[in-house]
C-alpha positions in Angstrom: -0.1 0.3 -0.1 1.2 3.6 -1.1 1.3 6.0 1.6 -0.8 8.3 -0.3 -3.4 5.4 0.0 -3.2 5.5 3.5 -5.8 8.4 5.8 -4.2 11.4 7.3 -4.2 11.1 10.9 -6.4 12.9 13.2 -4.1 15.9 14.0 -3.3 16.2 10.0 -7.4 16.4 9.7 -7.4 19.4 12.4 -5.1 21.0 10.7 -6.7 20.9 7.7 -10.0 21.7 9.2 -8.4 24.9 10.6 -6.7 25.7 7.3 -10.0 25.0 5.7 -11.9 27.2 7.9 -9.4 30.2 7.6 -8.9 30.1 3.8 -12.8 30.4 3.7 -12.8 33.5 6.0 -10.1 34.8 3.5 -11.9 34.3 0.6 -15.3 35.5 1.7 -13.4 38.8 2.7 -12.0 39.0 -1.2 -14.9 38.2 -2.4 -17.0 41.1 -0.1 -14.6 43.2 -1.2 -14.7 42.7 -4.8 -18.5 42.8 -4.7 -18.6 46.8 -4.3 -21.9 46.4 -2.3 -20.7 48.5 0.3 -20.2 48.1 4.4 -23.1 46.3 6.0 -23.3 45.1 9.2 -24.0 41.2 9.5 -27.8 42.0 10.4 -28.1 44.0 7.9 -26.7 41.4 5.1 -28.8 38.8 6.6 -32.0 40.8 6.3 -31.0 42.0 2.6 -30.2 38.1 2.1 -33.3 36.7 3.2 -35.3 39.4 1.2 -33.4 38.0 -2.0 -34.1 34.6 -1.3 -37.7 34.3 0.7 -39.3 37.6 -1.4 -41.0 40.4 0.6 -41.7 40.2 4.4 -42.6 42.0 7.5 -41.3 43.6 9.7 -42.5 40.7 12.2 -41.7 37.9 10.0 -37.8 39.7 9.3 -38.1 39.7 13.0 -38.7 36.4 14.2 -36.6 34.5 11.2 -33.5 36.5 13.0 -34.7 35.9 16.6 -35.0 39.7 17.5 -37.7 41.9 18.7 -39.5 43.8 15.7 -38.3 47.1 17.3 -34.6 46.2 16.7 -35.6 44.7 13.1 -37.4 48.3 12.5 -34.0 50.0 13.2 -32.4 47.5 10.9 -34.6 48.3 8.5 -35.1 52.1 8.7 -31.3 52.3 8.0 -31.8 50.0 4.5 -34.6 52.4 3.5 -32.6 55.3 4.2 -29.6 53.7 2.2 -32.7 52.7 -0.9 -32.2 49.2 -0.4 -35.6 48.4 0.7 -38.7 49.8 0.4 -42.4 48.9 2.1 -45.9 48.8 0.8 -48.8 48.5 2.8 -49.9 44.4 3.6 -52.9 43.8 1.6 -54.0 41.2 4.3 -53.5 43.7 7.2 -53.2 47.5 6.9 -51.5 47.8 10.0 -48.1 46.0 8.5 -45.7 47.1 5.5 -44.4 44.3 3.5 -41.0 45.2 2.9 -38.8 44.0 -0.2 -35.4 45.3 -1.9 -35.4 47.9 -4.3 -35.3 47.2 -8.1 -32.0 49.4 -8.0 -30.6 46.9 -5.5 -31.6 44.2 -7.4 -29.5 44.9 -9.9 -26.7 46.1 -8.1 -26.6 42.7 -6.4 -26.5 41.2 -9.9 -23.8 43.4 -10.9 -21.9 42.5 -7.6 -21.9 38.6 -8.5 -20.8 39.1 -11.7 -18.0 41.3 -10.4 -17.3 38.5 -8.0 -17.5 35.5 -10.6 -15.6 37.8 -13.1 -12.6 38.2 -10.4 -12.9 34.8 -9.5 -12.5 33.3 -13.0 -9.7 35.9 -13.8 -7.6 35.0 -11.1 -8.4 31.2 -11.6 -7.3 31.9 -15.5 -4.5 33.8 -15.0 -2.7 31.8 -11.5 -3.1 28.6 -12.4 -2.3 26.1 -15.3 -4.5 23.5 -16.8 -3.6 21.0 -14.5 -4.3 23.1 -11.5 -7.5 24.3 -12.9 -8.6 20.8 -13.2 -7.3 19.8 -9.5 -9.6 22.7 -8.6 -12.7 21.6 -10.4 -12.0 18.4 -8.2 -11.8 20.4 -5.2 -14.9 21.9 -5.7 -16.7 18.9 -6.0 -15.3 17.7 -2.8 -16.3 21.3 -1.4 -19.8 20.8 -2.4 -20.3 17.4 -0.8 -18.6 19.1 2.4 -21.4 21.6 2.2 -24.4 19.2 1.5 -23.2 16.8 4.2 
């Protein structure tokens, strides 16, 4: 049996897990830099992401999804509204509530941001890696998908 066929020991796996965590953090920061979306707090990013993925929602629903009081969510949303990222309309089922959604302008900005991040990744992979390394990276991406989906 070849040494490369042996599983890594526990210490090596712990080191790999730590390295992967650090690298993912660095990649996230780099992609954030490439996004050109601006500086948002983690709460603001979570709200924007939820509105994008799940669609329009009330303050109460957003607060519940994030485990916070509606008043705190209201503060977060007021900043996003003032920045022109989120808009509100009366809830057709309950006129006392407002249904919030991403503005069309911000949706365009999200699309442009994703394109910028993907373009950075594409150019970086294309220019820094050989064809063989690109194939290795593709295999790594497949393994990473399995890791995430577990």
